[in-house]
N, C-alpha and C positions, 0 to 999 in steps of 0.2 A: 515505601516499598522495601521489601527485604532483598538480600543479595540473591542474584540469580546464578545458577550454574551455567558454565559455558555450554553452548549448543554447537557442536561441530559435526559436520557431515562425515560419514565413514569414508575410508580411503576410496578415491575415485581412480578410474583408469580411462585414458583418452586414446581413441584410435586415430592415428595419423597416417596419411598416405605418403609414402616415400618411394619415388621411382617406380610407382605402380604397385608396390607391395604394401600391405598393411603392416604398420609397425605399432606397437603398443608402448605407451609411456605412462609412468606414474604421474598422477595429477595431485597437486596439493589441495587438500580439502579446504572449503571456505568456512570461516568462523563467523557464525551469525550473532555471536554475543555482543552486547553493548550494555550501557547502563544509563539510567536517568538520575541516578543517585549522586549526591554530593559526598565524595569519599574522603575519609581521613588520610589515607595513604594511596598513592598510585598503584595500579595493578601492573603486572608484568606486561611488556610489549607483546602484542599479538605477532605471531610468526617470527618471534625473536627479533623484531624490528625490520624484517624484510631487507630491502636494499639500503636502509639507513645504517650508518656506522655509529657505534656507541649509543644505541637507542635509549638506554636507561641511564646515561651519564655516569656509569660506573668508572669510566676513565676520564672523569672531569669534563672539560669542554672539547676534548679531542673529536675532530670531525665537524664540530659546530662553530659557527661564527656569527657576527652581528650583521643584520640586514639594515640598510638605510642609515648608515653612519650612527648607529646607536651604541649603547654600552651593554655588553653581555658579561655576566659573571656566573660562577658556579655557586649554587646554594646547597644547603644541607639541612635536613630536618633533625629534630631531637632524636629520632630513631636511627639516624645515620643515613637516610636516603638522600642521594644526590640528584640534583636537577639543574637545569639552566634557567637563568633569570635575565630578562631584558629590563634594565633600570633606566631611570631618568629619561623616559620617553617623551618626546615633543612632537612626533609625527605618527600618524596611524600605523605606518608600515614598519616602524622600528621594532625589531624583534630578534629572537633567536632564529637561525636559519641553517640549512645544510644543502650543499650542492650535490646533485645526483645526475645520473644519465638515464634518460627515458628511452624506451624502445617504442618504435612506431606501432600503432594499432594494438596496443596492449592496455588492458584495464588495470588500474592501480587502486587498491583499497588503502585508505589513510586512517590511522587510528593511533591509540596509545594503549591498546590492549587487543588490537586486531586491525591490521592495515589501516592506517589513517585514524587513529584513536588517541587523542592527546589529553593529558591532565593539565588543565590550565587554571590554577587558582589565581585570583587577582588580589591586590593588596587591600582593597576596601570595596564594600558593596558588591555590585555585579557589573559585568561588562560583556558585550557581544564580541566574540573573538572569531575571526574567519581564518581558515587555512587557505593559502594562496600558493600556486606554483607558477613561478616566473619562467617562461620559456623564451625562445628566440622570437621576440616581437609580440608576445601576448602575456596576459596575466590570467590564469585559469583559477576561478574559485572552486575549491574542493570540499568545503564544508563550513558550518558555523555552529557555535554553541554559546549559550548564555552562561558564562563562567561566574561562579560566586566566590566571594572572599572567604578564606579560612578553610577551604576544602578543595578537592580535586574534581573537576568536571571532565567528562569524557566527550571529546569531539570525534565523531566518526563520519567519514566522508569518502570521496573517491573521485577519480577522473580517468579519462581515456587519453593517452598521449597522442597529440595531433601529428607528431613527427618524431623521428629519432633525433636525439641531441641532448646537449647539456641543459639543465634546468636547476632551479633553486626553490626549495620549500621554505616558506616563512609564514608568519602569522601577523594579522593586523587587527587593530581595534581603534575605534574613534575616541576612546578615553586615553588619558595619559597614565593610567595605572600600570604598575609593573606586571609583566606577564611571565609566569613560570611555566616551563615546559618539561615534561618527563614522559618516559615510556612511549616514545613515538614509534610509528611503524608505517612503512610504505611498501606494500607487497604487490608485485606484479602477477597478473594472470593472463595467459594467452586466451584468445577467443575460444579455442578448443577446450581449455580448462573451464572457462566460464560456462560454456554450453554443457559440459559434464556436470557442473554444479546444478544447472537447471534440471537435467535428467534425474539426478539423485534426489533433488528436493521434490520433484513431481511424484516420483515413485513413493516417497515417504508421506507427502502431505495430500496428494490428490488421488491415490490409488489404495486399494486394499486387496490382499490375497484372500480369496473366498473359497471355502471348502463345502461342497455339496455332497450329500449322501443319498443315494437312491435306495429305498426300502420297499419291500413288498407289503401286502395287506396284513401279514402276521408280524411285521417288524423286521423281517430278515433282510440282510443286505442283498442288493440285486446287482451282481457283477455283469459287466457288459451292457448296462443300460445306455441308451443313446441320449446324449445331453446336448442341447442347443441353448445358448444364451444370447439374447438380443438386447442391445441398449435402446431403451425407449426414451429416456429423458436425462439430460445432464444434471448432476447434482451440484455443479458449481454455478452460481448465479452470474450469467453474462448477459448484458442487456444494453439498451440504448435509451437516450432521451427520445421522446415523441412529442409532436405538436398537435394542435387541434385539426390540422389538415388530414390527419390519419382517419378522422371520422367521415371524410368525404371521398376517400380513395380506397376502393376495394383492393387495388393492386398494392398500395402501400400496406394495407392490413395483412395481405397474404405474405408479402415479403417479410414484414416484421415478425409475424407470429410463427413463421417457419424457422426462425433463427434464435430468437431471444426468449429468455425466461424471466426477465425482470425489466422494468421500465421506470423512468423518471419523467414527469411532465415538465417540459422545458420552462414554461411560464404560467401555465393555466391554473395552478394551485396557489400562486403567490398572492399576497395581499393586494398588490396593485392590479391584479386581474380580477379578483373576486369581489372587491369593494372599491371600484374606481371612484364612485361618488359616496360620500359619507352616509352611512345608514342604508345603502341600497346594495345588498349582497346578491350575487348571482353565481351559483355553483353549477349551472346547467352544463357547461362545457367540461369541467373536470369530472362531473358525475358521469357523463357519456363516455369519456375516455376510460374511466375506471370500469364501467360496464364492459367495454370492449376488452380491456386487459383481463378481467376476471373470466370472461367467456372463453378465453384461450389459455387459461392457467398461467398468466403472466403476473408475477408479483409486482407491486408498485412501491416506490420510495416516496414519501411525502416531502415535497420540495416547493417552497419552504414555508415555515410558519412566520418567521421574521427575517429581515435582512438588515445587517448593521450599517450598511452603506447609506449615508444621508440621501443621496440622489436617487436611491431605489425605493424610497417610501412612496406610498400614494401621495399625490400632490397635497391633498387636504390634511395629511398627517403631519407634515413637516413643521407647520407653524402653530400646532396646537399648544396651548399652555400646559403646564405640568399635570394638573389634575385631570384635564380632559384627555391628555395623552395616556395617562395611567388607565383611565376608564376604557379608552379605545383599544389598548393592547390587551386588556383583560377580556374584552368582547371578542377580539380577533382570535386569541388562542382558544377560547371556549368554543367559538363558532366552528373553526376549521377542524379542530381535533375531535370534538364531539361528533362531528359529521362523519369523519373517516376513521375513527378509532376502531381497531380490529380489522381494518381493510387494507392497511399499508404495513410494510415490514419494517420501516424505519422512518424517522422524522429528522429533517435538517431543521433544528429548532431555531438557532440564530446563525444565519449564514454569514461567513467571513468576519467573525468577531475578533480576529487577530489584526487585520488590516484596518478595520473601521470600528467606530464606537458611538454610533448614533444613540443607542439606548443607554450605554454607560455614561455618556455626557449628560443625558437628561435624568437618569435615575440613580447613577452612582456606580461604583466599581463592580458590584455584585449583580448588576442588572441581568447579564446573561445567566448567571447561576440561578437566580430566582425564576427566570423563564423556564429553565430546564427542570427545576423542581415542579413547576406547574405542569409541564409536559409529562413528567413521570406520573403525576396524578391523573391526567386526562386519558392516557392510553397505557394500560398496564402490561401490554404485550410487545409493542414495537420497540426496536432500538431507538434511542435518541442520540443524535449525532452532531458533532461539529462538522463544518464543511468549509475547507480553506484552500486557497491557491498558493503556489510557490513553495510549499513545504517539500515537494519532490522536484519541482520544475527548475528552481534556481537556487544553487547553494549560497548565493551571495545576499539573499534577502533576510536581514536580521529580524524582521517582524514575524516571520512565519517559519523559522527553522524548527527542526524537530524538538529541541529543548524548549523553545517558546510555546510550541503547540502543546507539549506535555504539561507545561506550567499552567496554561489556561485550562486544560482538561482536568488537572488535579484540583484547581481552584473550584471548578464546577462540581466535581465529585465530592469535595470536602465541605461544600456548603450545607448548612443544616437542612435536613429533609431529603437530600440527595443520597440516600443510602443504598439504592439499588444499582450497585456498580455493574452488575451483570448485563444491564441493558444500555450502558454507555458505549458508544461506538466512535471510531475515528473515520472521518470522511476527508478524503484528499482529492481535490478536483482533477489536476493533471492536464493543464493547458500548456502543451509543450511547443517549443520551437525545435532546437537541436538538443535532444536529451543527453544527460550524463548518466549512462547506465550504471556505472559503479556507485555514483552518488545516490541514485534511486534505491539501490539495494541497501546501502549503509543507512539511509534515512529510515527505511522500513525496519531495519534492525533495531534502531533506537526507539522508534515509536512502538514496536512490539513489546517493549518493557512495561507498557501500561496494561497488558493482558486484556485489551479490548479488541473486538473485531475491527479489522481495517477494511474499508471499502474504497476503491477508486471510483469516484462518483461522476466525473465529467471529462473523460479522456478525449482529447483531440490533439492534432499536430498542425502547426502552421503550414500553409501551402508552400510548395517548392518541389524541385525534382526528386527529393529523397523523402517525401512525405510518407509514402507507403512503407518504405524501408524503416524509417524511424518508428512508425506505428507498430510494426511487427516487433522491433527491438523492445519497445516499452511493454507491449502485451505479454511477450515471453517472460520478461523480467518480473512483472508484478504477479502473473499467474503462478510462477514457480515459487514465489516467496511464501513460506508457511503461514505467515501472519495475515495474509490477504484472504478475505472471505467473499468478495464479490467485485465485479467490474461493470461499470456503466460507461458507454461511449457517448460523447456529447455531439450526436449526429442526427438530431431531429431534421427531417426533410421538409422543405418548403419549395413552392414553385420557383421562388427567387434564389434558392440555394440553401445553405446551412450557415450556422453561426460562424464556424471556421472550416470545418471538415465535413464533407459528405462521403457516404459509402456508395451511393448510386447516382445515376443521372435522373432526369425527370421521368423517365420511363421505367425506372427501377431495374436498370441494367447496371451491374456492378462496375464501379470504378476500381482502380488498383487497390485502394484502401479497402473496398468491400471484398475484393479477392483475398486480401490478407485475413480478414475476419472469417470468411468462409473456410479458408484453409486451416486456420487454427481451431475452429469449431470441430472440423472433421478430425484433426489430429488429437484433440483432447476428448475423444470419446472412444469407447471400446467397440471395436468392430466385431461382428458376430463370432462367437466361440462355438465350436462344434467338436464333439469327441465322444469317447466311450469311457464309462466308469471302470475303475480297476477291479481287482478280484474281491475287494471288500466293499464295493459299491461307491467308492469315492471318486469325485471329479473336482479338480482344483483349477482355479483361474485367477488371474490378476485383473481386477476391474477398476476403471475409473469410478469415482463416486457418482451415483445416479440411480435411476430406476430401471429395472430389467424385467424382461419376460423370459422365463426359463421353461423350456419344453423338454420333458423326459419321457422316453418311450421304453417300455419293457421289451427286452430282446426275445422273450418267448411268448408271453401273453399278448393278446391284441389290445393293448391299452396304452394311452398317451395322456400325460398330465401336463397342464400348463399352470404355472404358478408365478406370482409377482415376487420380486426381490428388490430391496433397497439397500444401497451401500453408501455410507457417509463417514464423516470424521469419527463418529462415535462407535462405529461397528467394531466389535471385539474380534481381532484376528483369529482368536481361538474358537469362535462360534462355529458350530456345525449346523448347516442348513439342511434339514431333512425333507425329502420329497417322496411321498408314497405313490407308487405306481402299481 
């Protein structure tokens, strides 16, 4: 991948209430830039280092110290760049560190070129390096990167301060390799600033300014034409998992179809469901679910062709010898993908292939890549996606951090025959307990460097008194991120409940989580626009992406025209939509 230019939001302004009067403060823009490259030299610290002193080590080790009774030295490259080095490490936590003071209820971005982004080359091979913030009584994981020897890797992460007080930023690794640190940054953002970033990103990534022009039968402008714009369907894919029970419940069907534009079948398309017994395939249930979805204009993600977890294979598959397993996998991919090719928008080809390796252990390192090659051949239209957990949920999981995810993605894309990069997608499950909102944004920043559509595929939140609050935080964060192309909630409803999180009770009355979803659906749509065209026949409106019904009435002639309008990411803001009345 080549170098990417920094992507920084324009200057933001945040309205604050002070003593009943509205005060306006300047808000620091958020820097979405990151990198998946191995860099020869570190970049400049994002935000000038934020609250960190001597972020680029230009003043030697001033402000920095050794954590965990280790040895810290100043290093310098041949070009004269200075950095900190933790040497002779015998414990995972021995590293370079800096003491800071955190403010309660404040989001912090960590980087070494943008709040919590650090260049961490290691002395040989590669190593997983985690950023940790030690607070009073806790150790908060803020990010992880697979750092490679001989170049600088960027770790971007974040955390929300649990309380005001002294803290210490340090790095840990389970190897004893030297850790080099440079261009560090820890930038605070208030909740109001963070929300302002959302507003600015939504305006840029989810809306378009549209210019309509009313013209008469001879092409002349029609000043004073009455214009009404009604939002018919959202252009952003927001959906939920569904189970087979939806086929037996008209109430479930009405509830689902009135809200969602995309669905994933919870289990019904999986190998263990369609071929429980060897050679006896049964697609009757997913066939019926697909008919229901299509009858309501609901797109479907194909979940999944294979699952890399050994325990999730059909029982008869697990003990097959090599050649029979090879034949069985070939039949499976041919069977399910030929049946539904052209009818689904994406395929989770090999589920959870960062945490598990059933097929890699049986067929070799490139097993997933080979299956993706076959998937590309079987369905030439749908996205083919990885689908993994803990990439967003937990900064401390070294198996699924953003850099590990991208490493696997690039391995698949670079495999011979996988040349259609445009159809490769990133699937992130999103099974959360207490989310780290700054880390979610930072991880998405890094993943966006792949230039692949990002989907949140299985969002849920563990039960608890703050479940609905956390769900709203997560949905607002991922919807606002420019790289996210769709969201699926993992909320298939069963009589006995849901996998982790339900949106309704058994009577399809909303729970607090369902209220959150309905409120956001309403917020993320354009409410009816009505007005009058100007002297040149123009009418302008800012619209969320989606499908619209536009009604234009001539002020003099007794004529009204109704026309459809679609607005999406690709809509040219300079396009003039002409309506003849």
